N, C-alpha and C positions, 0 to 999 in steps of 0.2 A: 217532813210532812208525812203523817201516817197514810197508809194505803186506804184505810177506811176510817171514818171518824168514829170516835168512841160512842157517839150517840147511835150508831148503827146497831150496836149490841144492846140487848134488852137488860142485861144485868152482868154482874162481875163473873158469874159462872160462864156465860157465853164468851167473855173476854179471855178467861182462863183456858177454855177449850181451844179457842183460836190460837192462843200463844203456844199451847202444847203441840198443836198440829204444825204450826210453823217451825217450832224447834225440832220436830222430828224430821224435817227436811234437811237440816244442817249436815248430817252424815252423808247424804247423797251428794251434796255440793262438795264436801271435803274430799270425797272419793274421786272426784274428777280432777283434782289438783295435779296429780302426777301426769296424767294425759295432757293437760293443758301445758305443763312445764315442758314436756317432750315436744309437743307440737310447736311451741314457741322457740325451740332450739336450746332450751335449758338443759342442765345436767341433773340427773336423778341420782340421789344418794339414798340407799335403803339401809335401815338399821332394824333388823328383825331376826329373831332366832330361827324361824322357819323360812323355807323357800316361799317366794311369792310369784305370782304370774308376771310381775314386772321386772324380775331379776335380769332377764336377758337384755333389757334396755338400760339398766343402771350403770352409771359411770363408775360408781363405787358402791360396794356392798359390805356391810359389817353384820356379823351374826351376834356380836356382843356389844352392849352399850359402853362398857369400859374401854374396849378396843377403839370404838368410835371417838369417845371422849379424849383418849390419849392422842389419836391422830389430829383432832382439832387443836388440842393444846400444843402439839408439835408444830403445826402450821402457824399458830399465833406466836411462836417463839418461846414456848415453855416446855422444852423437851424433858422427857423422863418424869413428868408429873403423874 
């Protein structure tokens, strides 16, 4: 069920503006996922070329995507891929 009925908006432009505004909130929500993971007792794995403020709390950290992919494949039983 939508939060507001479509009849609430006067026209399609109003609906497009609201959709754009709601979509712009998505990055803020996504940015909270690492903190929620840590607060819930989960492990944080960071794959990023540059240092991040969350590096001290990461269980694993990879600066290279290929290195991370190789580690995942190794865990899944595909060594040397």
